[in-house]
RODO-2510 file (C-alpha; in nm, 4 decimals, decimal comma):
residues 350
     n   res          X          Y          Z
     1     m     2,7354     1,8420    -0,4923
     2     p     2,8949     1,8199    -0,8403
     3     k     2,8135     2,1100    -1,0650
     4     t     2,6381     2,0479    -1,3928
     5     t     2,5552     2,2658    -1,6874
     6     r     2,1922     2,3289    -1,7650
     7     r     2,0956     2,1789    -2,0960
     8     d     1,7778     2,1607    -2,2970
     9     f     1,5021     1,9394    -2,1584
    10     v     1,3502     1,7579    -2,4552
    11     v     1,1095     1,4664    -2,4558
    12     s     0,9675     1,3586    -2,7900
    13     a     0,5958     1,3048    -2,8337
    14     a     0,6558     0,9463    -2,9381
    15     v     0,8557     0,8683    -2,6244
    16     a     0,6212     1,0529    -2,3920
    17     s     0,3270     0,8523    -2,5197
    18     a     0,4822     0,5656    -2,3248
    19     a     0,5777     0,7805    -2,0273
    20     f     0,5737     0,6861    -1,6632
    21     g     0,2555     0,5173    -1,5528
    22     l     0,1378     0,2884    -1,2784
    23     d     0,0342     0,0108    -1,5099
    24     g    -0,3196    -0,1067    -1,4378
    25     w    -0,3864     0,1784    -1,1956
    26     l    -0,2941     0,5087    -1,3574
    27     s    -0,1992     0,6049    -1,7093
    28     l    -0,1047     0,8991    -1,9277
    29     p    -0,3239     0,9908    -2,2261
    30     a    -0,1259     0,9705    -2,5473
    31     p    -0,0120     1,3027    -2,6986
    32     a    -0,1641     1,4055    -3,0299
    33     a     0,1272     1,2813    -3,2382
    34     a     0,0990     0,9285    -3,1018
    35     r    -0,2702     0,8989    -3,0206
    36     h    -0,3450     0,6924    -3,3323
    37     k    -0,1310     0,4136    -3,1872
    38     h    -0,3656     0,3547    -2,8967
    39     d    -0,5912     0,0541    -2,9285
    40     a    -0,9693     0,0659    -2,8938
    41     r    -0,9550    -0,0396    -2,5301
    42     h    -0,7392     0,2572    -2,4346
    43     k    -0,9674     0,4929    -2,6287
    44     r    -1,2756     0,3646    -2,4498
    45     q    -1,0991     0,3981    -2,1129
    46     a    -0,9863     0,7527    -2,1905
    47     r    -1,3372     0,8616    -2,2965
    48     h    -1,4912     0,7034    -1,9886
    49     t    -1,2342     0,8684    -1,7623
    50     q    -1,2850     1,2112    -1,9156
    51     q    -1,6581     1,1841    -1,8521
    52     a    -1,5952     1,0951    -1,4866
    53     q    -1,3696     1,3850    -1,3883
    54     h    -1,6093     1,5663    -1,1570
    55     p    -1,4725     1,5497    -0,8020
    56     k    -1,7101     1,5915    -0,5115
    57     t    -1,4372     1,7621    -0,3092
    58     p    -1,4345     2,1394    -0,3699
    59     d    -1,1119     2,3180    -0,4487
    60     p    -0,9758     2,5332    -0,1653
    61     p    -1,0886     2,8978    -0,1850
    62     l    -0,7267     2,9994    -0,2458
    63     g    -0,5013     2,7620    -0,4382
    64     y    -0,1822     2,8590    -0,2602
    65     v    -0,0665     2,9086     0,0967
    66     r     0,2591     3,0784     0,1936
    67     y     0,4517     3,0404     0,5183
    68     t     0,8091     3,0723     0,6425
    69     v     1,0555     2,8237     0,7860
    70     g     1,3427     3,0268     0,9211
    71     e     1,4540     3,2427     0,6291
    72     a     1,2913     3,0117     0,3744
    73     e     0,9620     3,1037     0,2120
    74     v     0,7547     2,7947     0,1344
    75     t     0,4503     2,8093    -0,0933
    76     a     0,2064     2,5184    -0,1042
    77     l     0,0258     2,4872    -0,4389
    78     y    -0,2935     2,2873    -0,4837
    79     d    -0,2563     2,0625    -0,7899
    80     g    -0,5715     1,8500    -0,7680
    81     i    -0,7250     1,5484    -0,6015
    82     w    -0,7734     1,1766    -0,6367
    83     e    -1,1018     1,0472    -0,5007
    84     k    -1,0016     0,6826    -0,4940
    85     a    -1,2682     0,4144    -0,4922
    86     h    -1,2383     0,1587    -0,2143
    87     d    -1,0485    -0,1526    -0,3178
    88     p    -0,9770    -0,4650    -0,1105
    89     a    -0,6228    -0,4679    -0,2539
    90     y    -0,5415    -0,1153    -0,1325
    91     f    -0,3836    -0,2507     0,1860
    92     s    -0,2699    -0,6105     0,2136
    93     n    -0,3289    -0,6174     0,5883
    94     a    -0,6310    -0,3902     0,6300
    95     s    -0,9858    -0,4421     0,5046
    96     i    -1,2117    -0,1884     0,3353
    97     e    -1,4128    -0,1675     0,6577
    98     e    -1,0978    -0,0906     0,8581
    99     t    -1,0000     0,1706     0,5993
   100     k    -1,3406     0,3354     0,6309
   101     q    -1,3159     0,3335     1,0089
   102     a    -0,9765     0,5064     0,9913
   103     l    -1,1103     0,7683     0,7509
   104     a    -1,4092     0,8350     0,9757
   105     a    -1,1806     0,8674     1,2787
   106     g    -0,9828     1,1292     1,0869
   107     g    -1,2957     1,3243     1,0002
   108     f    -1,3059     1,2279     0,6311
   109     t    -1,5806     1,0927     0,4113
   110     t    -1,5949     0,7154     0,3891
   111     d    -1,7431     0,7213     0,0368
   112     f    -1,3922     0,7136    -0,1102
   113     v    -1,0309     0,7753    -0,0098
   114     t    -0,9541     1,1470    -0,0376
   115     i    -0,6011     1,1959    -0,1747
   116     p    -0,5142     1,5611    -0,2414
   117     i    -0,2084     1,6546    -0,4475
   118     t     0,0037     1,9421    -0,3192
   119     v     0,3238     2,0757    -0,4742
   120     f     0,5706     2,2949    -0,2848
   121     v     0,7982     2,5807    -0,3887
   122     v     1,0856     2,6971    -0,1702
   123     k     1,2528     3,0364    -0,1990
   124     l     1,5807     3,0395    -0,0088
   125     k     1,9024     3,2351    -0,0515
   126     g     1,7934     3,3774    -0,3841
   127     k     1,6989     3,0385    -0,5310
   128     i     1,3538     2,9141    -0,6366
   129     i     1,3139     2,5380    -0,5954
   130     l     1,0136     2,3282    -0,6998
   131     c     0,9620     2,0118    -0,4948
   132     d     0,8010     1,7577    -0,7308
   133     a     0,5667     1,8758    -1,0056
   134     g     0,2217     1,7204    -0,9674
   135     g     0,0230     1,5315    -1,2290
   136     g    -0,0002     1,7919    -1,5052
   137     d    -0,3630     1,7006    -1,5917
   138     q    -0,2269     1,3839    -1,7498
   139     v    -0,3004     1,1125    -1,4942
   140     q    -0,6187     0,9107    -1,5287
   141     a    -0,8013     0,6747    -1,2950
   142     f    -0,9621     0,4049    -1,5062
   143     n    -1,1733     0,2727    -1,2191
   144     p    -1,5158     0,4180    -1,3092
   145     q    -1,5859     0,4955    -0,9435
   146     s    -1,2636     0,6943    -0,9013
   147     v    -1,1832     1,0516    -1,0032
   148     f    -0,8328     1,1860    -1,0619
   149     v    -0,7924     1,5561    -1,1358
   150     s    -0,4550     1,7297    -1,1489
   151     g    -0,2672     2,0021    -1,3339
   152     k    -0,3830     2,3051    -1,1338
   153     m    -0,0377     2,3786    -0,9968
   154     i     0,0751     2,6160    -1,2736
   155     r    -0,2318     2,8383    -1,2404
   156     h    -0,1827     2,8611    -0,8666
   157     l     0,1910     2,9188    -0,9110
   158     k     0,1124     3,2275    -1,1178
   159     e    -0,1571     3,3414    -0,8736
   160     a     0,1065     3,3222    -0,6001
   161     g     0,3207     3,5611    -0,8036
   162     i     0,5841     3,3053    -0,9022
   163     d     0,6970     3,3021    -1,2660
   164     p     0,7269     2,9384    -1,3878
   165     m     1,0271     3,0450    -1,5954
   166     g     1,1958     3,1503    -1,2717
   167     i     1,2071     2,7910    -1,1429
   168     e     1,5785     2,7095    -1,1389
   169     t     1,5753     2,3681    -0,9739
   170     v     1,3235     2,0839    -0,9524
   171     l     1,3717     1,8189    -0,6857
   172     v     1,2104     1,4861    -0,7727
   173     s     1,1286     1,2460    -0,4910
   174     h     1,0436     0,9470    -0,7119
   175     f     0,9123     0,8609    -1,0565
   176     h     0,5401     0,8135    -1,0000
   177     p     0,3228     1,0114    -1,2435
   178     d     0,1482     1,2321    -0,9876
   179     h     0,4930     1,3688    -0,8995
   180     i     0,6534     1,4128    -1,2437
   181     f     0,3933     1,4561    -1,5170
   182     g     0,3728     1,8232    -1,4269
   183     l     0,7141     1,8564    -1,5905
   184     l     0,5653     1,7881    -1,9361
   185     g     0,3211     2,0031    -2,1296
   186     k    -0,0059     1,8224    -2,1936
   187     n    -0,0237     1,6855    -2,5515
   188     t     0,2807     1,8895    -2,6587
   189     d     0,5296     1,7351    -2,4119
   190     a     0,7135     2,0680    -2,4155
   191     p     0,9238     2,1370    -2,1044
   192     v     0,7161     2,3245    -1,8493
   193     f     1,0322     2,4429    -1,6714
   194     p     1,2868     2,4668    -1,9547
   195     m     1,5482     2,6546    -1,7524
   196     a     1,5403     2,4195    -1,4541
   197     e     1,7905     2,1563    -1,3536
   198     i     1,6133     1,8325    -1,2545
   199     i     1,7756     1,6693    -0,9500
   200     v     1,6746     1,3075    -0,8840
   201     p     1,7798     1,0412    -0,6313
   202     a     2,0588     0,8320    -0,7801
   203     a     1,9123     0,5110    -0,6367
   204     e     1,5786     0,5800    -0,8064
   205     y     1,7478     0,6617    -1,1342
   206     k     1,9755     0,3572    -1,1202
   207     f     1,6984     0,1128    -1,0377
   208     w     1,4511     0,2169    -1,3047
   209     t     1,7075     0,2643    -1,5834
   210     d     1,8780    -0,0734    -1,5316
   211     p     1,7716    -0,2892    -1,8319
   212     s     1,7873    -0,6062    -1,6216
   213     v     1,5234    -0,4799    -1,3780
   214     i     1,2402    -0,5517    -1,6202
   215     g     1,2838    -0,9271    -1,5910
   216     r     1,3092    -0,9071    -1,2112
   217     l     0,9898    -0,7121    -1,1550
   218     p     0,6421    -0,8586    -1,1157
   219     e     0,4665    -0,8603    -1,4518
   220     g     0,2358    -0,5756    -1,3542
   221     r     0,5327    -0,3430    -1,2917
   222     r     0,7373    -0,4199    -1,6024
   223     a     0,5647    -0,1683    -1,8268
   224     l     0,6491     0,1040    -1,5759
   225     a     1,0193     0,0192    -1,5921
   226     q     1,0096     0,0096    -1,9726
   227     r     0,8494     0,3540    -1,9849
   228     i     1,1005     0,5004    -1,7433
   229     q     1,3889     0,3634    -1,9450
   230     a     1,2415     0,5124    -2,2617
   231     v     1,2039     0,8599    -2,1123
   232     v     1,4818     0,9211    -1,8605
   233     s     1,7582     0,8888    -2,1182
   234     m     1,6010     1,1825    -2,3008
   235     w     1,6241     1,4157    -2,0019
   236     k     1,9401     1,6060    -2,0866
   237     n     1,9469     1,8195    -1,7733
   238     v     1,8890     1,5508    -1,5111
   239     l     2,1388     1,5221    -1,2271
   240     p     2,1243     1,2000    -1,0203
   241     v     2,2536     1,2589    -0,6669
   242     g     2,3486     0,9800    -0,4291
   243     g     2,3510     0,9628    -0,0528
   244     e     2,1985     1,2358     0,1583
   245     d     2,3766     1,5342     0,0089
   246     e     2,2748     1,8957     0,0337
   247     v     2,1304     1,9244    -0,3164
   248     v     2,0646     2,2975    -0,2936
   249     s     2,1635     2,5336    -0,0148
   250     g     1,9508     2,4478     0,2877
   251     i     1,7848     2,1320     0,1474
   252     r     1,9173     1,7784     0,1758
   253     f     1,7958     1,4549     0,0272
   254     l     1,6908     1,1989     0,2884
   255     s     1,6668     0,8377     0,1758
   256     a     1,3235     0,6859     0,2468
   257     p     1,2976     0,3783     0,0215
   258     g     1,0130     0,1309    -0,0032
   259     h     0,7417     0,3284    -0,1777
   260     t     0,9844     0,3038    -0,4680
   261     p     1,3447     0,1781    -0,4486
   262     g     1,4902     0,5285    -0,4397
   263     h     1,2036     0,7231    -0,2858
   264     t     1,3448     1,0300    -0,1139
   265     a     1,2280     1,2892     0,1369
   266     f     1,3589     1,6464     0,1424
   267     h     1,4926     1,8034     0,4620
   268     l     1,4849     2,1827     0,4802
   269     s     1,6840     2,3582     0,7501
   270     s     1,6981     2,7342     0,7971
   271     g     1,8086     2,9049     1,1149
   272     n     1,6610     2,7156     1,4082
   273     e     1,3678     2,5757     1,2083
   274     q     1,3302     2,2546     1,0086
   275     l     1,0723     2,1152     0,7697
   276     m     1,0527     1,7577     0,6422
   277     f     0,8974     1,7096     0,2992
   278     s     0,7819     1,3523     0,3571
   279     n     0,6554     1,3196    -0,0020
   280     d     0,5004     0,9694    -0,0228
   281     t     0,6637     0,8294     0,2914
   282     v     0,3531     0,9329     0,4837
   283     y     0,0739     0,9440     0,2281
   284     v    -0,2869     0,9832     0,3476
   285     p    -0,2032     1,0424     0,7165
   286     a    -0,5460     0,9253     0,8371
   287     l    -0,4493     0,5820     0,7072
   288     c    -0,0745     0,5227     0,7087
   289     a     0,0276     0,7645     0,9856
   290     a    -0,2493     0,6494     1,2165
   291     h    -0,1687     0,2912     1,1114
   292     p     0,1992     0,2927     1,0077
   293     g     0,2040    -0,0859     0,9800
   294     w    -0,0545    -0,0985     0,7031
   295     h     0,1057    -0,2149     0,3797
   296     g    -0,0226    -0,0296     0,0745
   297     v    -0,0380    -0,1636    -0,2796
   298     f     0,1477     0,1400    -0,4150
   299     d     0,4500     0,0675    -0,1956
   300     q     0,6862    -0,1408    -0,4050
   301     d     0,8434    -0,2930    -0,0921
   302     a     0,5799    -0,2507     0,1767
   303     a     0,7919    -0,3731     0,4686
   304     l     1,0760    -0,1388     0,3757
   305     a     0,8274     0,1452     0,3256
   306     e     0,6942     0,0860     0,6769
   307     a     1,0467     0,0933     0,8224
   308     s     1,1252     0,4159     0,6348
   309     r     0,7954     0,5687     0,7485
   310     r     0,8550     0,4940     1,1154
   311     k     1,2161     0,6112     1,1017
   312     l     1,1278     0,9380     0,9302
   313     i     0,8342     1,0172     1,1604
   314     d     1,0363     0,9400     1,4726
   315     r     1,3109     1,1740     1,3527
   316     v     1,0601     1,4513     1,2831
   317     i     0,9145     1,4139     1,6325
   318     a     1,2528     1,3906     1,8068
   319     d     1,3849     1,7009     1,6309
   320     r     1,0563     1,8936     1,6686
   321     m     1,0288     1,9553     1,2938
   322     l     0,7354     2,0660     1,0882
   323     i     0,6251     1,8088     0,8317
   324     c     0,4465     1,8308     0,4993
   325     g     0,3381     1,5744     0,2434
   326     t     0,2158     1,5569    -0,1129
   327     h    -0,1070     1,3865    -0,0091
   328     f    -0,1671     1,5499     0,3287
   329     p    -0,4950     1,7363     0,3690
   330     w    -0,4677     2,0882     0,2286
   331     s    -0,2511     2,2929     0,2924
   332     g    -0,0156     2,0009     0,3331
   333     l     0,1785     2,1415     0,6304
   334     g     0,1542     2,0450     0,9931
   335     t     0,3018     1,8693     1,2919
   336     i     0,3051     1,5040     1,3880
   337     a     0,3010     1,3312     1,7260
   338     k     0,2723     0,9843     1,8742
   339     d    -0,0868     0,8693     1,9184
   340     g    -0,1196     0,5275     2,0743
   341     a     0,0316     0,2682     1,8408
   342     g     0,0407     0,5156     1,5551
   343     y     0,0829     0,8832     1,4849
   344     a    -0,1463     1,1817     1,4422
   345     v    -0,0901     1,4678     1,1996
   346     a    -0,2277     1,8113     1,2818
   347     v    -0,2480     2,0041     0,9548
   348     r    -0,2495     2,3803     0,9441
   349     t    -0,5608     2,5168     0,7821
   350     a    -0,5181     2,7704     0,5035
***
């Protein structure tokens, strides 16, 4: 991997006010310096969302879980939860009733879709690596029946005895807000990990920073591309990496496109043990692992996402790896096996 010099990570308040968002689904509240630019509609939405942030799902008793994979120490950090209201558009080829049936079969409430957010830290060979960064208490669900709470990762990082200033490398799987907003201080936009090098998939970086992509995207996705182009150029210490290189000792990028064009999994290998960070390749296992052919609205290319999902899961099973995921049930780590036409994830309890 080419070496790069660490440089300051600076994002202005004005730029961050238009930061990454899933337009129409999720958004970032404007920082103080730019809040006056928001129109009345955004203000009403923000107030309504703030009043709704009371999840029914309790936090885990301990916000971190530590385990080993070979010589690597992996710490799972609870960042928050999205209690997503049912929506007929969630899957293009599965109804709300089918979604509820799948949730019930997995032992989950059918009142909403439970989507936890877990962030992972790896300590290996003297390095401390953060795998994605959570939502930073800056992602909002404007559907009045949904709740989105995030930003608990830093508190749990400290409780686990890990100094945030000791994070040397951040691996980013893709540019959705529940994976990257944790890099920015709320309202201040100050770098949360100022000493860290930010390593991103080159395909993801290239796609979203190409000016011509805006005109090629569906209208509902264009604002996302515009925001990415406004922000990424300000990240002075970002290193795009192509292919499936070893990005830090013991961890390789693994291409898993479809959720986004450059969505990437992380493959950890240490000694005789392996762990696949599936990130959003296998989100909400009760739904898209049990039913890998369901095409979700948050997958930019649903057919490609399905192909990536099946390929990744089959590799994990064939190589007898552990698997973890950002939106797996807490603590996010488990095993996966074939189960009829789909797959079943057995998650380790904390």
